[in-house]
MOPAC internal coordinates of N, CA, C and O (Angstrom, degrees):
PM7 1SCF
backbone

  N    0.0000 0     0.00 0     0.00 0    0    0    0
  C    1.5165 1     0.00 0     0.00 0    1    0    0
  C    1.5319 1    99.77 1     0.00 0    2    1    0
  O    1.2310 1   125.37 1   -36.91 1    3    2    1
  N    1.3450 1   107.28 1   143.09 1    3    2    1
  C    1.5858 1   115.67 1   166.94 1    5    3    2
  C    1.4530 1   109.92 1  -109.93 1    6    5    3
  O    1.2310 1   123.05 1   -43.21 1    7    6    5
  N    1.3821 1   111.77 1   136.79 1    7    6    5
  C    1.3794 1   122.53 1  -179.02 1    9    7    6
  C    1.5492 1   106.83 1  -116.25 1   10    9    7
  O    1.2310 1   119.11 1   -48.01 1   11   10    9
  N    1.3462 1   119.30 1   131.99 1   11   10    9
  C    1.3940 1   128.17 1   177.69 1   13   11   10
  C    1.4550 1   110.22 1  -121.09 1   14   13   11
  O    1.2310 1   118.77 1   -53.73 1   15   14   13
  N    1.3374 1   119.94 1   126.27 1   15   14   13
  C    1.4300 1   127.71 1   171.04 1   17   15   14
  C    1.5317 1   107.64 1  -120.55 1   18   17   15
  O    1.2310 1   120.16 1   -65.93 1   19   18   17
  N    1.1994 1   117.31 1   114.07 1   19   18   17
  C    1.3768 1   129.55 1  -178.83 1   21   19   18
  C    1.5344 1   114.54 1  -124.31 1   22   21   19
  O    1.2310 1   118.15 1   -32.77 1   23   22   21
  N    1.3661 1   121.14 1   147.23 1   23   22   21
  C    1.4968 1   120.14 1  -178.33 1   25   23   22
  C    1.5712 1   104.66 1  -143.89 1   26   25   23
  O    1.2310 1   124.22 1   -25.20 1   27   26   25
  N    1.3711 1   109.51 1   154.80 1   27   26   25
  C    1.4998 1   116.07 1   174.22 1   29   27   26
  C    1.5466 1   102.49 1  -145.67 1   30   29   27
  O    1.2310 1   122.81 1   -43.17 1   31   30   29
  N    1.3021 1   112.21 1   136.83 1   31   30   29
  C    1.4241 1   125.32 1   175.27 1   33   31   30
  C    1.5513 1   113.57 1   -95.42 1   34   33   31
  O    1.2310 1   120.80 1   -70.80 1   35   34   33
  N    1.3592 1   116.07 1   109.20 1   35   34   33
  C    1.4787 1   112.86 1  -175.26 1   37   35   34
  C    1.5212 1   110.22 1   -85.73 1   38   37   35
  O    1.2310 1   124.93 1   -16.16 1   39   38   37
  N    1.2334 1   108.13 1   163.84 1   39   38   37
  C    1.5856 1   117.20 1   171.03 1   41   39   38
  C    1.5139 1   105.74 1   -83.87 1   42   41   39
  O    1.2310 1   118.93 1   -31.88 1   43   42   41
  N    1.2851 1   119.64 1   148.12 1   43   42   41
  C    1.4747 1   119.37 1   176.98 1   45   43   42
  C    1.5776 1   111.59 1   -51.38 1   46   45   43
  O    1.2310 1   119.78 1   140.13 1   47   46   45
  N    1.3160 1   118.02 1   -39.87 1   47   46   45
  C    1.4286 1   121.44 1  -172.02 1   49   47   46
  C    1.5256 1   110.48 1   -81.09 1   50   49   47
  O    1.2310 1   119.04 1   173.22 1   51   50   49
  N    1.3143 1   119.43 1    -6.78 1   51   50   49
  C    1.4091 1   122.40 1   179.66 1   53   51   50
  C    1.4719 1   113.87 1  -117.34 1   54   53   51
  O    1.2310 1   118.39 1  -179.44 1   55   54   53
  N    1.4194 1   120.68 1     0.56 1   55   54   53
  C    1.4445 1   125.04 1  -170.00 1   57   55   54
  C    1.5669 1   108.52 1   -61.71 1   58   57   55
  O    1.2310 1   120.75 1   125.25 1   59   58   57
  N    1.2940 1   116.18 1   -54.75 1   59   58   57
  C    1.4890 1   119.66 1  -174.76 1   61   59   58
  C    1.5816 1   111.78 1   -50.33 1   62   61   59
  O    1.2310 1   121.91 1   133.28 1   63   62   61
  N    1.3472 1   113.94 1   -46.72 1   63   62   61
  C    1.4524 1   118.52 1  -172.53 1   65   63   62
  C    1.5674 1   109.03 1   -76.84 1   66   65   63
  O    1.2310 1   123.16 1   146.60 1   67   66   65
  N    1.2643 1   111.54 1   -33.40 1   67   66   65
  C    1.5783 1   113.83 1   175.13 1   69   67   66
  C    1.5273 1   112.51 1   -67.85 1   70   69   67
  O    1.2310 1   121.92 1   139.18 1   71   70   69
  N    1.3398 1   113.92 1   -40.82 1   71   70   69
  C    1.4839 1   116.83 1   178.72 1   73   71   70
  C    1.6102 1   108.61 1   -61.67 1   74   73   71
  O    1.2310 1   119.30 1   135.78 1   75   74   73
  N    1.2612 1   118.94 1   -44.22 1   75   74   73
  C    1.4802 1   121.84 1  -178.05 1   77   75   74
  C    1.4732 1   109.19 1   -65.10 1   78   77   75
  O    1.2310 1   118.05 1   140.00 1   79   78   77
  N    1.3688 1   121.32 1   -40.00 1   79   78   77
  C    1.4873 1   124.31 1   179.95 1   81   79   78
  C    1.4829 1   108.63 1   -67.88 1   82   81   79
  O    1.2310 1   121.64 1   145.02 1   83   82   81
  N    1.3282 1   114.46 1   -34.98 1   83   82   81
  C    1.5761 1   118.81 1  -177.93 1   85   83   82
  C    1.4638 1   109.16 1   -71.34 1   86   85   83
  O    1.2310 1   118.12 1   137.02 1   87   86   85
  N    1.3689 1   121.19 1   -42.98 1   87   86   85
  C    1.4076 1   123.37 1   176.65 1   89   87   86
  C    1.5487 1   111.53 1   -62.32 1   90   89   87
  O    1.2310 1   119.12 1   142.87 1   91   90   89
  N    1.2500 1   119.29 1   -37.13 1   91   90   89
  C    1.4424 1   123.48 1   179.74 1   93   91   90
  C    1.5592 1   108.11 1   -66.12 1   94   93   91
  O    1.2310 1   123.82 1   134.47 1   95   94   93
  N    1.3036 1   110.27 1   -45.53 1   95   94   93
  C    1.5662 1   118.55 1  -179.42 1   97   95   94
  C    1.5502 1   110.39 1   -59.58 1   98   97   95
  O    1.2310 1   120.16 1   136.56 1   99   98   97
  N    1.4318 1   117.29 1   -43.44 1   99   98   97
  C    1.4187 1   118.57 1  -176.36 1  101   99   98
  C    1.5206 1   110.08 1   -70.74 1  102  101   99
  O    1.2310 1   120.25 1   138.72 1  103  102  101
  N    1.3844 1   117.14 1   -41.28 1  103  102  101
  C    1.4268 1   120.38 1  -179.58 1  105  103  102
  C    1.5672 1   111.23 1   -65.64 1  106  105  103
  O    1.2310 1   118.75 1   143.72 1  107  106  105
  N    1.2409 1   119.99 1   -36.28 1  107  106  105
  C    1.3984 1   122.64 1   178.29 1  109  107  106
  C    1.5197 1   112.88 1   -71.43 1  110  109  107
  O    1.2310 1   122.41 1   140.24 1  111  110  109
  N    1.3901 1   112.99 1   -39.76 1  111  110  109
  C    1.4363 1   117.19 1   178.24 1  113  111  110
  C    1.4800 1   116.12 1   -65.05 1  114  113  111
  O    1.2310 1   119.08 1   148.45 1  115  114  113
  N    1.3109 1   119.36 1   -31.55 1  115  114  113
  C    1.4181 1   123.63 1   174.98 1  117  115  114
  C    1.5231 1   114.63 1   -61.15 1  118  117  115
  O    1.2310 1   119.30 1   160.49 1  119  118  117
  N    1.3094 1   118.93 1   -19.51 1  119  118  117
  C    1.4622 1   122.64 1   179.86 1  121  119  118
  C    1.4407 1   113.74 1   -91.02 1  122  121  119
  O    1.2310 1   120.28 1   177.19 1  123  122  121
  N    1.4017 1   117.06 1    -2.81 1  123  122  121
  C    1.4342 1   125.88 1  -177.68 1  125  123  122
  C    1.6606 1   110.08 1   -76.36 1  126  125  123
  O    1.2310 1   119.25 1   -34.50 1  127  126  125
  N    1.2936 1   119.04 1   145.50 1  127  126  125
  C    1.4490 1   121.35 1   173.80 1  129  127  126
  C    1.6000 1   107.66 1   -59.33 1  130  129  127
  O    1.2310 1   123.72 1   -48.54 1  131  130  129
  N    1.3529 1   110.47 1   131.46 1  131  130  129
  C    1.4966 1   115.47 1   171.41 1  133  131  130
  C    1.5653 1   110.52 1    92.88 1  134  133  131
  O    1.2310 1   121.18 1   173.79 1  135  134  133
  N    1.3346 1   115.35 1    -6.21 1  135  134  133
  C    1.5328 1   114.56 1  -179.90 1  137  135  134
  C    1.5000 1   110.74 1   -88.07 1  138  137  135
  O    1.2310 1   119.26 1   -64.58 1  139  138  137
  N    1.3251 1   119.02 1   115.42 1  139  138  137
  C    1.3486 1   122.40 1  -178.76 1  141  139  138
  C    1.5487 1   113.17 1   -89.90 1  142  141  139
  O    1.2310 1   121.46 1   150.32 1  143  142  141
  N    1.3947 1   114.81 1   -29.68 1  143  142  141
  C    1.3967 1   120.94 1   177.66 1  145  143  142
  C    1.5725 1   105.12 1  -159.15 1  146  145  143
  O    1.2310 1   122.14 1   -25.45 1  147  146  145
  N    1.3756 1   113.50 1   154.55 1  147  146  145
  C    1.4352 1   120.36 1   175.94 1  149  147  146
  C    1.5428 1   105.39 1  -157.97 1  150  149  147
  O    1.2310 1   121.86 1   -84.20 1  151  150  149
  N    1.3163 1   114.05 1    95.80 1  151  150  149
  C    1.5496 1   118.88 1  -172.83 1  153  151  150
  C    1.4957 1   108.19 1  -113.21 1  154  153  151
  O    1.2310 1   121.08 1   -30.73 1  155  154  153
  N    1.3526 1   115.53 1   149.27 1  155  154  153
  C    1.3891 1   123.80 1   174.82 1  157  155  154
  C    1.5440 1   106.20 1  -121.89 1  158  157  155
  O    1.2310 1   123.22 1   -43.82 1  159  158  157
  N    1.4543 1   111.44 1   136.18 1  159  158  157
  C    1.4156 1   117.45 1  -172.16 1  161  159  158
  C    1.5844 1   104.68 1  -131.88 1  162  161  159
  O    1.2310 1   119.24 1   -29.56 1  163  162  161
  N    1.3303 1   119.06 1   150.44 1  163  162  161
  C    1.4783 1   126.46 1   177.15 1  165  163  162
  C    1.5707 1   104.07 1  -110.79 1  166  165  163
  O    1.2310 1   122.36 1   -52.03 1  167  166  165
  N    1.3580 1   113.09 1   127.97 1  167  166  165
  C    1.4315 1   117.33 1  -179.61 1  169  167  166
  C    1.5452 1   114.82 1   -67.38 1  170  169  167
  O    1.2310 1   118.08 1   -49.83 1  171  170  169
  N    1.3052 1   121.26 1   130.17 1  171  170  169
  C    1.4277 1   124.56 1  -175.88 1  173  171  170
  C    1.5572 1   109.59 1   -70.12 1  174  173  171
  O    1.2310 1   119.73 1   154.26 1  175  174  173
  N    1.2579 1   118.11 1   -25.74 1  175  174  173
  C    1.4957 1   121.04 1  -175.30 1  177  175  174
  C    1.5091 1   112.50 1   -99.24 1  178  177  175
  O    1.2310 1   120.13 1   156.88 1  179  178  177
  N    1.1892 1   117.36 1   -23.12 1  179  178  177
  C    1.5014 1   126.82 1   175.24 1  181  179  178
  C    1.5644 1   109.48 1  -133.46 1  182  181  179
  O    1.2310 1   118.70 1   -97.76 1  183  182  181
  N    1.3255 1   120.08 1    82.24 1  183  182  181
  C    1.4413 1   120.60 1  -176.88 1  185  183  182
  C    1.5320 1   117.97 1   -63.04 1  186  185  183
  O    1.2310 1   119.51 1   172.94 1  187  186  185
  N    1.2792 1   118.54 1    -7.06 1  187  186  185
  C    1.4119 1   119.15 1   171.59 1  189  187  186
  C    1.4996 1   113.44 1   -86.06 1  190  189  187
  O    1.2310 1   117.41 1   177.90 1  191  190  189
  N    1.4128 1   122.54 1    -2.10 1  191  190  189
  C    1.3892 1   128.04 1   179.37 1  193  191  190
  C    1.4313 1   109.68 1   -95.50 1  194  193  191
  O    1.2310 1   119.15 1   -51.58 1  195  194  193
  N    1.3374 1   119.22 1   128.42 1  195  194  193
  C    1.4697 1   129.55 1   171.94 1  197  195  194
  C    1.5311 1   109.85 1  -109.12 1  198  197  195
  O    1.2310 1   122.13 1   -45.31 1  199  198  197
  N    1.3110 1   113.54 1   134.69 1  199  198  197
  C    1.4901 1   117.64 1  -177.32 1  201  199  198
  C    1.5159 1   105.34 1  -125.84 1  202  201  199
  O    1.2310 1   119.79 1   -44.51 1  203  202  201
  N    1.2271 1   118.01 1   135.49 1  203  202  201
  C    1.4551 1   126.99 1   178.36 1  205  203  202
  C    1.5191 1   110.30 1  -110.27 1  206  205  203
  O    1.2310 1   117.56 1   -56.47 1  207  206  205
  N    1.2711 1   122.25 1   123.53 1  207  206  205
  C    1.4864 1   129.45 1   175.16 1  209  207  206
  C    1.5096 1   110.09 1  -112.85 1  210  209  207
  O    1.2310 1   119.42 1   -64.34 1  211  210  209
  N    1.2554 1   118.71 1   115.66 1  211  210  209
  C    1.4323 1   121.93 1  -174.51 1  213  211  210
  C    1.4513 1   110.71 1  -124.20 1  214  213  211
  O    1.2310 1   119.26 1   -26.78 1  215  214  213
  N    1.3520 1   119.03 1   153.22 1  215  214  213
  C    1.4671 1   123.55 1   178.57 1  217  215  214
  C    1.5992 1   101.98 1  -133.84 1  218  217  215
  O    1.2310 1   123.09 1   -47.98 1  219  218  217
  N    1.3315 1   111.68 1   132.02 1  219  218  217
  C    1.5262 1   120.95 1  -177.62 1  221  219  218
  C    1.5243 1   108.05 1  -130.40 1  222  221  219
  O    1.2310 1   121.83 1   -36.96 1  223  222  221
  N    1.3410 1   114.10 1   143.04 1  223  222  221
  C    1.4464 1   119.02 1   178.96 1  225  223  222
  C    1.4934 1   119.76 1   -62.34 1  226  225  223
  O    1.2310 1   123.78 1   148.28 1  227  226  225
  N    1.4431 1   110.35 1   -31.72 1  227  226  225
  C    1.4618 1   116.68 1  -177.71 1  229  227  226
  C    1.5120 1   110.60 1  -161.93 1  230  229  227
  O    1.2310 1   118.35 1   -17.24 1  231  230  229
  N    1.3003 1   120.74 1   162.76 1  231  230  229
  C    1.4391 1   122.44 1   173.04 1  233  231  230
  C    1.3878 1   115.72 1   -53.42 1  234  233  231
  O    1.2310 1   115.96 1   141.87 1  235  234  233
  N    1.2584 1   125.28 1   -38.13 1  235  234  233
  C    1.4962 1   135.12 1  -179.62 1  237  235  234
  C    1.5909 1   107.43 1   -59.38 1  238  237  235
  O    1.2310 1   122.32 1   135.40 1  239  238  237
  N    1.3920 1   113.17 1   -44.60 1  239  238  237
  C    1.4611 1   115.12 1  -178.13 1  241  239  238
  C    1.5844 1   110.86 1   -69.34 1  242  241  239
  O    1.2310 1   119.61 1   142.83 1  243  242  241
  N    1.3715 1   118.35 1   -37.17 1  243  242  241
  C    1.3550 1   122.98 1   173.67 1  245  243  242
  C    1.5945 1   112.68 1   -62.49 1  246  245  243
  O    1.2310 1   121.11 1   136.96 1  247  246  245
  N    1.2792 1   115.49 1   -43.04 1  247  246  245
  C    1.4645 1   122.85 1  -178.26 1  249  247  246
  C    1.4838 1   106.66 1   -61.88 1  250  249  247
  O    1.2310 1   119.69 1   132.34 1  251  250  249
  N    1.3906 1   118.19 1   -47.66 1  251  250  249
  C    1.5171 1   122.60 1  -177.38 1  253  251  250
  C    1.5826 1   106.17 1   -64.87 1  254  253  251
  O    1.2310 1   118.02 1   146.68 1  255  254  253
  N    1.2834 1   121.38 1   -33.32 1  255  254  253
  C    1.4763 1   121.95 1   174.54 1  257  255  254
  C    1.4812 1   110.93 1   -62.46 1  258  257  255
  O    1.2310 1   120.49 1   137.42 1  259  258  257
  N    1.3352 1   116.68 1   -42.58 1  259  258  257
  C    1.5175 1   115.98 1  -179.66 1  261  259  258
  C    1.4932 1   113.87 1   -66.15 1  262  261  259
  O    1.2310 1   119.00 1   160.49 1  263  262  261
  N    1.3751 1   119.51 1   -19.51 1  263  262  261
  C    1.4306 1   127.19 1  -179.59 1  265  263  262
  C    1.4665 1   116.45 1   -81.29 1  266  265  263
  O    1.2310 1   121.23 1   159.99 1  267  266  265
  N    1.3156 1   115.24 1   -20.01 1  267  266  265
  C    1.4637 1   125.02 1  -173.30 1  269  267  266
  C    1.5370 1   105.25 1   -68.71 1  270  269  267
  O    1.2310 1   121.36 1   -55.54 1  271  270  269
  N    1.3995 1   115.00 1   124.46 1  271  270  269
  C    1.5175 1   120.76 1  -177.82 1  273  271  270
  C    1.5612 1   109.91 1   -50.17 1  274  273  271
  O    1.2310 1   118.37 1   140.10 1  275  274  273
  N    1.2838 1   120.71 1   -39.90 1  275  274  273
  C    1.4721 1   121.00 1  -174.51 1  277  275  274
  C    1.5709 1   109.29 1   -66.64 1  278  277  275
  O    1.2310 1   120.18 1   146.11 1  279  278  277
  N    1.3403 1   117.26 1   -33.89 1  279  278  277
  C    1.3733 1   125.05 1  -178.60 1  281  279  278
  C    1.4503 1   107.78 1   -66.53 1  282  281  279
  O    1.2310 1   117.79 1   129.11 1  283  282  281
  N    1.3528 1   121.82 1   -50.89 1  283  282  281
  C    1.4163 1   128.09 1   174.71 1  285  283  282
  C    1.5241 1   112.58 1   -56.67 1  286  285  283
  O    1.2310 1   121.60 1   137.59 1  287  286  285
  N    1.2870 1   114.54 1   -42.41 1  287  286  285
  C    1.4727 1   113.99 1   178.66 1  289  287  286
  C    1.4963 1   116.59 1   -68.22 1  290  289  287
  O    1.2310 1   123.25 1   146.55 1  291  290  289
  N    1.4573 1   111.38 1   -33.45 1  291  290  289
  C    1.5714 1   116.91 1   174.86 1  293  291  290
  C    1.5392 1   108.47 1   -61.97 1  294  293  291
  O    1.2310 1   120.85 1   133.09 1  295  294  293
  N    1.3271 1   115.99 1   -46.91 1  295  294  293
  C    1.5476 1   118.77 1  -177.68 1  297  295  294
  C    1.5902 1   106.50 1   -60.01 1  298  297  295
  O    1.2310 1   119.90 1   130.19 1  299  298  297
  N    1.2020 1   117.79 1   -49.81 1  299  298  297
  C    1.4473 1   118.64 1  -177.49 1  301  299  298
  C    1.6147 1   110.87 1   -55.69 1  302  301  299
  O    1.2310 1   121.34 1   127.75 1  303  302  301
  N    1.2398 1   115.05 1   -52.25 1  303  302  301
  C    1.4581 1   124.63 1   177.05 1  305  303  302
  C    1.5318 1   114.42 1   -51.67 1  306  305  303
  O    1.2310 1   123.10 1   127.91 1  307  306  305
  N    1.4332 1   111.66 1   -52.09 1  307  306  305
  C    1.4422 1   120.43 1  -178.37 1  309  307  306
  C    1.5107 1   110.45 1   -61.64 1  310  309  307
  O    1.2310 1   118.72 1   139.83 1  311  310  309
  N    1.3808 1   120.04 1   -40.17 1  311  310  309
  C    1.4573 1   120.31 1   179.62 1  313  311  310
  C    1.4794 1   109.03 1   -65.94 1  314  313  311
  O    1.2310 1   118.09 1   143.90 1  315  314  313
  N    1.2846 1   121.25 1   -36.10 1  315  314  313
  C    1.4502 1   124.12 1  -179.78 1  317  315  314
  C    1.5402 1   111.25 1   -61.30 1  318  317  315
  O    1.2310 1   121.08 1   139.04 1  319  318  317
  N    1.4418 1   115.54 1   -40.96 1  319  318  317
  C    1.3705 1   124.42 1  -176.27 1  321  319  318
  C    1.5684 1   115.82 1   -81.78 1  322  321  319
  O    1.2310 1   120.38 1   160.92 1  323  322  321
  N    1.2892 1   116.88 1   -19.08 1  323  322  321
  C    1.4232 1   126.85 1  -169.46 1  325  323  322
  C    1.6481 1   110.59 1   -74.69 1  326  325  323
  O    1.2310 1   123.23 1   -28.81 1  327  326  325
  N    1.2821 1   111.41 1   151.19 1  327  326  325
  C    1.4504 1   119.86 1   178.58 1  329  327  326
  C    1.6209 1   107.12 1   -80.21 1  330  329  327
  O    1.2310 1   120.98 1   161.83 1  331  330  329
  N    1.2412 1   115.73 1   -18.17 1  331  330  329
  C    1.4796 1   123.20 1  -179.17 1  333  331  330
  C    1.5198 1   111.62 1  -162.37 1  334  333  331
  O    1.2310 1   118.29 1     0.59 1  335  334  333
  N    1.3797 1   120.86 1  -179.41 1  335  334  333
  C    1.4099 1   122.87 1  -174.72 1  337  335  334
  C    1.5574 1   106.24 1   -67.90 1  338  337  335
  O    1.2310 1   121.79 1   -44.93 1  339  338  337
  N    1.4478 1   114.19 1   135.07 1  339  338  337
  C    1.3619 1   116.17 1   169.03 1  341  339  338
  C    1.5257 1   116.85 1   -59.60 1  342  341  339
  O    1.2310 1   120.38 1   -26.21 1  343  342  341
  N    1.3005 1   116.87 1   153.79 1  343  342  341
  C    1.5594 1   119.85 1  -179.52 1  345  343  342
  C    1.5603 1   109.59 1  -114.17 1  346  345  343
  O    1.2310 1   118.63 1   -39.83 1  347  346  345
  N    1.2254 1   120.22 1   140.17 1  347  346  345
  C    1.4369 1   121.61 1   173.72 1  349  347  346
  C    1.6324 1   108.83 1  -140.96 1  350  349  347
  O    1.2310 1   119.87 1   -37.51 1  351  350  349
  N    1.2974 1   117.86 1   142.49 1  351  350  349
  C    1.4210 1   127.97 1   172.87 1  353  351  350
  C    1.4386 1   109.81 1  -129.65 1  354  353  351
  O    1.2310 1   119.94 1   -44.48 1  355  354  353
  N    1.2417 1   117.73 1   135.52 1  355  354  353
  C    1.4826 1   125.30 1  -178.98 1  357  355  354
  C    1.4249 1   109.80 1  -116.13 1  358  357  355
  O    1.2310 1   117.05 1   -51.61 1  359  358  357
  N    1.2792 1   123.21 1   128.39 1  359  358  357
  C    1.4626 1   126.31 1  -175.88 1  361  359  358
  C    1.5934 1   108.97 1  -126.81 1  362  361  359
  O    1.2310 1   119.34 1   -33.26 1  363  362  361
  N    1.3257 1   118.86 1   146.74 1  363  362  361
  C    1.4548 1   119.39 1   168.08 1  365  363  362
  C    1.5317 1   104.59 1  -108.57 1  366  365  363
  O    1.2310 1   122.11 1   -50.60 1  367  366  365
  N    1.3885 1   113.56 1   129.40 1  367  366  365
  C    1.4296 1   124.00 1  -173.30 1  369  367  366
  C    1.4587 1   110.71 1  -123.53 1  370  369  367
  O    1.2310 1   122.54 1   -27.39 1  371  370  369
  N    1.3419 1   112.73 1   152.61 1  371  370  369
  C    1.5455 1   118.93 1   175.67 1  373  371  370
  C    1.4681 1   102.50 1  -119.87 1  374  373  371
  O    1.2310 1   119.44 1   -63.07 1  375  374  373
  N    1.3314 1   118.67 1   116.93 1  375  374  373
  C    1.4539 1   120.27 1   172.57 1  377  375  374
  C    1.4960 1   112.46 1   -52.91 1  378  377  375
  O    1.2310 1   121.21 1   -41.90 1  379  378  377
  N    1.4007 1   115.28 1   138.10 1  379  378  377
  C    1.4125 1   117.15 1  -177.83 1  381  379  378
  C    1.5528 1   105.02 1  -136.85 1  382  381  379
  O    1.2310 1   121.15 1   -45.69 1  383  382  381
  N    1.3118 1   115.41 1   134.31 1  383  382  381
  C    1.4083 1   119.86 1   180.00 1  385  383  382
  C    1.5682 1   108.81 1   -90.16 1  386  385  383
  O    1.2310 1   119.98 1   -52.11 1  387  386  385
  N    1.2279 1   117.65 1   127.89 1  387  386  385
  C    1.4934 1   121.34 1   176.57 1  389  387  386
  C    1.5150 1   108.31 1   -99.12 1  390  389  387
  O    1.2310 1   120.06 1   -51.14 1  391  390  389
  N    1.3311 1   117.48 1   128.86 1  391  390  389
  C    1.4290 1   125.34 1  -172.55 1  393  391  390
  C    1.5433 1   107.62 1  -106.00 1  394  393  391
  O    1.2310 1   120.10 1   180.00 1  395  394  393

C-alpha cells in the first residue's frame, strides 16, 4: 500500500477557492483505479493549512493519478493559491494487525 501525506498552506484571500478545488480533487481522485482513500483535512491549530491523506494500492496507481490532466491542473492551481510551496511525502506501508 502507498500512503501519501500532502499539505498546502492557503492565503486568507484564496482559502475558500482552494478548499473547494481541494474537495473536488479528493472526490474525483476517489473514483480512480487503485485509490483506496483520499481525504482532506483542515488543521485545528492553523486553519489555513489543508492536509491530504491518501491510500493507493500500488506505486503504479499513484503514478497514473499524477498523469491525470485534472490532477495536474489541480496542482498548478493550488500552487498559485498557496502561501508557499505545497509539501508531499510518499510512503510504502505494509498493513499490520495489532493483537
